[in-house]
N, C-alpha and C positions, 0 to 999 in steps of 0.2 A: 317362358315359352308355353304355349298352349298345345297340348297333345290329345286332349279328349274333352267331351262334354262335361265330365266330372271336374276337370281343371277349371272350366268356366264357372261352374256352380260354386266351387270353392273360392275363386277370385271375386265373384259377385256378392258373396255373403256380406251383409251389412252395408251394402252400397245402394245407390240409386237404382241400379239394375235389379236388385232383389226387391226393393221397395215398389218399383213399378210393375213387377211381375213379368219381366222379359224372360222368355223361355227360348233357349237355343235348340234348334233342330239339327244343325250341321255346322261344323267349322273345320276348315282345312286351309292350307295355304292359298291365299288369294280369293277365298270364298267363305262367307258366313251367312247363315240363314236363321232367323229367329222370328218370334211372333209375340204378340200381347193379346191375351184374352181381355178385351176392352171392358172396363168397369166404369162406374160413375166417376171414380176418382181420376180417370183419364180424360174427362170431358171438360170443355170450357163452359162458362156460365150460360152460353146459348144452346147447350146440349149437343154441340158438334164435338168431334174429337179434337182435343187441344193440340195445336201445332207443336207445342213442346213435347207432347207424347210421341209424335211422329219423329221429331228430331232426335229424341232420346233413343228410339229404336234404331234409326239410321246410323247415328254416331256410334252406338254401342256395337252394331254389326260391323261397321268399318273398323272399330277398335280391336275387336277380337279377331277379325280377319287379318288385321295387321300384326297382332301378336303371334298368330299362327304362321306368319310369313317372315318373321324377323330373321336376319342372317345370323350365322354362327357368332356368338360372342355378344350380341345385342340382348338387352334385358327388357327394355320398355320403350315407350314413345308417348307423345301426347298430341292431341288435336290442337293446332295453333290457329286454324282458320276453318270456318264452316259457314256455308251460305245455303239458304233454301228459299225457293220461290213457291208460293201457293197461289193457285188460281181459284177465284170464287165467282159464283154466279150460277144462273140456271141453265146456261148453255155451255156445253163442253165441246 
């Protein structure tokens, strides 16, 4: 169960979350907010933010939000499906 930002920091130690530098601003049941201070290591070879960096941030927020929302007696969960669509081009 996640009860504080310190719990997140401890659980993230030594994982992809720590390696990517994801920082959590807020976590509570049904809500998580985090950010990445974008570094060169987060970029694709074309110098745009790598889609995997975006997915890691999104999936990690969902994960810690889910951990903060687990019902009594539950200890964990895992992502079994994830889909993302990205739109590219000069017109938005």
